[in-house]
C-alpha positions in Angstrom: 0.0 0.0 0.0 1.5 3.3 -1.0 2.1 5.8 1.7 1.0 9.0 0.0 -0.1 10.9 3.0 3.3 12.4 3.7 3.6 16.0 2.3 7.0 17.3 3.1 7.9 21.0 2.8 10.1 22.4 0.1 13.2 22.1 2.2 12.5 18.5 2.8 11.9 17.8 -0.9 15.2 19.3 -1.9 16.9 17.6 1.0 15.6 14.2 -0.2 16.6 14.8 -3.8 20.1 15.9 -2.6 20.6 12.7 -0.6 20.0 10.6 -3.7 22.2 12.9 -5.8 25.1 12.8 -3.3 24.9 9.0 -3.0 25.0 8.7 -6.8 27.7 11.2 -7.6 30.1 11.3 -4.6 31.7 7.8 -5.0 32.8 8.5 -8.6 34.5 11.8 -7.6 37.0 10.1 -5.3 36.5 6.3 -4.9 39.2 5.8 -2.3 37.5 8.3 0.0 33.8 8.0 -0.8 33.3 4.5 -2.3 31.6 3.4 0.9 28.7 5.9 0.2 27.4 3.5 -2.4 26.4 1.1 0.4 23.7 3.6 1.4 22.2 4.2 -2.0 19.9 1.1 -1.9 19.0 2.0 1.7 17.9 5.5 0.7 15.8 4.0 -2.2 14.2 1.5 0.2 13.4 4.0 2.9 12.0 6.6 0.5 9.7 4.1 -1.2 8.4 2.7 2.1 8.0 6.1 3.8 6.6 8.2 0.9 5.2 5.4 -1.3 6.2 4.4 -4.8 4.8 7.5 -6.5 6.3 10.3 -4.4 9.3 8.3 -3.3 9.9 7.3 -6.9 9.9 11.0 -7.9 12.6 11.8 -5.3 14.7 8.9 -6.6 14.2 9.8 -10.2 15.0 13.4 -9.7 18.1 12.7 -7.6 19.4 10.0 -9.9 18.7 12.1 -13.0 20.6 15.1 -11.6 23.4 12.7 -10.7 23.6 11.4 -14.2 23.8 14.9 -15.7 26.6 16.0 -13.4 28.3 12.6 -13.5 28.7 12.6 -17.2 31.1 15.5 -16.9 32.8 14.7 -13.6 33.6 10.9 -13.4 34.1 7.7 -15.5 30.9 6.5 -17.0 31.3 2.9 -15.7 31.6 4.1 -12.1 28.4 6.1 -12.6 26.7 3.1 -14.0 27.8 1.0 -11.0 26.0 3.5 -8.7 22.9 3.5 -10.8 22.9 -0.4 -10.8 22.2 -0.3 -7.0 18.9 1.5 -7.4 16.8 -1.4 -8.8 17.8 -3.5 -5.8 16.4 -1.0 -3.4 13.2 -0.7 -5.5 12.7 -4.5 -5.6 13.4 -4.8 -1.9 10.8 -2.1 -1.1 8.2 -3.7 -3.3 8.8 -7.1 -1.7 8.4 -5.6 1.8 5.2 -3.8 0.9 3.9 -7.1 -0.5 4.5 -8.7 2.9 7.2 -11.1 1.8 9.4 -12.7 4.5 12.9 -11.4 5.1 14.4 -14.5 3.4 12.2 -14.0 0.3 12.8 -10.3 0.1 16.5 -10.8 0.5 16.6 -13.4 -2.2 14.8 -11.0 -4.6 17.1 -8.1 -3.8 20.3 -10.1 -4.0 19.2 -11.7 -7.3 18.4 -8.2 -8.7 21.7 -6.8 -7.6 23.6 -9.7 -9.0 21.7 -9.5 -12.3 22.4 -5.7 -12.5 26.1 -6.2 -11.9 26.2 -9.0 -14.4 24.6 -6.9 -17.1 26.9 -4.0 -16.2 30.0 -6.2 -16.6 28.7 -7.7 -19.8 27.8 -4.2 -21.2 31.2 -2.7 -20.3 32.9 -5.7 -21.9 30.9 -5.4 -25.1 31.5 -1.6 -25.4 35.2 -1.5 -24.5 36.2 -5.0 -25.7 37.8 -5.7 -22.4 35.6 -7.7 -19.9 36.0 -6.5 -16.3 35.5 -10.1 -15.2 38.4 -11.4 -17.3 40.5 -8.4 -16.1 39.9 -9.3 -12.5 40.9 -12.9 -13.2 44.1 -11.7 -15.0 45.0 -9.3 -12.2 44.6 -11.9 -9.5 46.6 -14.4 -11.5 49.4 -11.8 -12.1 49.4 -11.0 -8.4 49.8 -14.6 -7.4 52.7 -15.0 -10.0 54.4 -11.9 -8.5 54.1 -13.4 -5.0 55.5 -16.8 -6.2 58.4 -15.0 -7.9 59.2 -12.9 -4.8 59.3 -15.9 -2.5 61.4 -18.0 -4.9 64.0 -15.2 -5.0 64.0 -14.6 -1.2 67.0 -16.4 0.3 65.6 -16.2 3.8 62.8 -18.6 2.8 63.7 -22.2 3.0 63.6 -24.4 0.0 60.8 -26.7 1.5 58.8 -23.6 2.5 59.2 -22.0 -0.9 58.0 -25.2 -2.7 55.0 -25.5 -0.4 54.0 -21.9 -0.8 54.4 -22.1 -4.6 52.2 -25.2 -4.7 49.6 -23.5 -2.6 49.6 -20.4 -4.6 49.4 -22.3 -7.9 46.4 -24.1 -6.5 44.8 -20.8 -5.7 45.2 -19.8 -9.4 43.1 -22.8 -10.3 40.5 -22.3 -7.5 39.9 -18.5 -7.7 38.4 -18.5 -11.3 36.0 -21.3 -10.1 34.7 -19.5 -7.0 34.8 -15.9 -8.4 31.0 -16.0 -9.2 30.4 -16.8 -5.5 32.7 -14.0 -4.4 30.7 -11.5 -6.5 27.4 -12.8 -5.3 28.6 -12.8 -1.7 29.2 -9.0 -2.1 25.6 -8.7 -3.4 24.3 -10.7 -0.4 26.3 -8.6 2.0 24.9 -5.4 0.4 21.4 -6.8 0.6 21.8 -7.8 4.3 23.2 -4.4 5.2 20.3 -2.7 3.3 17.7 -4.8 5.0 19.0 -4.6 8.5 19.6 -0.8 8.5 16.7 0.0 6.3 14.3 -1.9 8.6 15.4 0.1 11.6 15.3 3.4 9.7 11.8 2.7 8.4 10.6 1.9 12.0 12.3 5.0 13.3 10.9 7.5 10.8 7.5 5.9 10.1 6.7 3.7 13.0 6.1 0.8 10.6 7.6 -2.6 11.1 8.0 -4.1 7.6 9.9 -7.1 9.0 10.6 -8.4 12.5 13.8 -7.2 14.1 17.0 -8.8 12.7 17.5 -11.0 15.8 14.3 -12.9 14.8 15.3 -13.5 11.2 15.5 -17.2 10.2 16.4 -19.0 7.0 13.9 -21.6 5.7 14.6 -25.0 7.3 14.6 -26.8 4.0 17.5 -24.7 2.7 19.9 -26.9 4.7 19.2 -29.8 2.4 20.5 -27.7 -0.5 23.7 -27.4 1.4 23.9 -31.1 2.1 23.3 -31.9 -1.6 25.9 -29.3 -2.7 28.5 -30.7 -0.3 27.9 -34.2 -1.7 28.1 -32.9 -5.3 31.3 -30.9 -4.6 33.2 -34.1 -3.9 32.2 -35.8 -7.2 34.4 -35.4 -10.3 31.6 -33.8 -12.3 33.3 -30.8 -13.9 31.0 -27.8 -14.1 28.5 -29.4 -11.7 31.2 -29.6 -9.1 32.1 -25.9 -9.7 28.4 -24.9 -9.3 28.1 -27.0 -6.1 31.2 -25.3 -4.6 29.8 -21.8 -5.4 26.5 -22.7 -3.8 28.3 -23.9 -0.7 30.1 -20.6 -0.4 26.9 -18.6 -0.8 25.1 -20.8 1.8 28.0 -20.4 4.2 27.6 -16.6 4.0 23.8 -16.9 4.6 24.3 -19.2 7.6 26.9 -16.8 9.0 24.3 -14.1 8.8 21.8 -16.3 10.7 24.5 -17.1 13.2 25.0 -13.4 13.8 21.3 -13.0 14.3 21.4 -15.7 17.0 24.3 -13.7 18.6 22.3 -10.5 18.5 19.3 -12.3 20.0 21.2 -13.5 23.0 23.1 -10.2 23.5 19.8 -8.5 23.7 18.2 -11.3 25.9 21.1 -11.1 28.4 21.1 -7.2 28.3 24.8 -7.0 27.5 25.9 -3.3 27.6 26.0 -1.7 24.2 29.7 -0.9 24.3 30.7 -4.5 25.3 28.2 -5.8 22.8 29.7 -3.8 19.9 33.2 -5.0 20.9 32.0 -8.6 20.8 30.4 -8.1 17.4 33.6 -6.6 15.9 35.8 -9.3 17.4 33.5 -12.0 16.0 33.4 -10.6 12.5 37.1 -9.8 12.2 38.4 -13.1 13.6 38.4 -16.0 11.1 37.6 -18.3 14.0 34.6 -16.1 14.8 33.3 -16.5 11.3 33.5 -20.3 11.6 31.6 -20.1 14.9 28.9 -18.0 13.3 28.6 -20.5 10.5 28.3 -23.4 13.0 25.7 -21.5 15.1 23.7 -20.6 12.1 23.5 -24.2 10.9 22.8 -25.4 14.5 19.9 -22.9 14.8 18.2 -24.6 11.8 18.4 -28.0 13.5 18.1 -27.1 17.2 16.1 -23.9 17.1 18.5 -22.1 19.5 16.3 -19.1 19.8 13.1 -21.1 20.4 11.3 -19.0 17.8 8.5 -21.5 17.6 7.4 -20.8 21.2 4.1 -18.8 21.1 4.4 -15.1 21.7 8.2 -15.1 21.8 8.5 -12.6 19.0 5.7 -10.4 20.2 7.2 -10.2 23.7 10.8 -9.6 22.5 9.9 -7.3 19.7 8.4 -4.9 22.1 11.8 -4.2 23.5 14.5 -2.1 21.8 17.7 -3.8 20.7 
């Protein structure tokens, strides 16, 4: 249902348009400083469409993006500008899915698929126009980087012969593996962007409109049957089936990312349940995410939650009681 009852003043109108414009144009001016701004573009699109409705919110987005294109054509590389614009459909699809009442899992799937498709079309388009595929360029760059590391270690007299041989074998294996898993790496970025948009966007919508399009993040849960896809993919990954094996490995990587996100939701759930102070809670979150062991723990917890229901979300009134509290 469109929310067309909001009638902001002129200052608010120009402010909303300016937010979209800045999010579109700023990263291309100096990527090293402002590249992170692109993470917030789908969030702005999502919040505007939920808060103002698809008609008014769409006008803000169209005006801000259109102004960004006009200025961007003279101030930045065209491919960088296209990358920013490719983020807008994901926010739109996510908002439409939320307004339709889809679950977080279904909304996230639609958003990530849209973002991945937009990036794929962008890569294909740039490759067709320039004759140089960015995807192939990334593969070549990674391969050249690995070759440089191998050469450096082989010429380093401080590195023992056995160590150098082992490192060279490992790095050469990486040259074989990376092209196989590169699609999963790209889609993992799409999934992370989707997760970030949904978590922060859900809070902002509740803050500025009072609506709750989805339950709080700590209650999010993947479909139980999804685990069987992981089991099947793990089985297929060990079979010598060529391209099918490659697809299975990529699916396993993507599912690992999803279950890490579910594991993090379990962590947030218990941090809130035990009333852990916000400063200590933030420190724990950062340590878990930055530590490789923490990522493995999140994955294990996420999978265990599917089998053991660690949060007891099937208990009647659990969500309603907990959701009434602030995180």
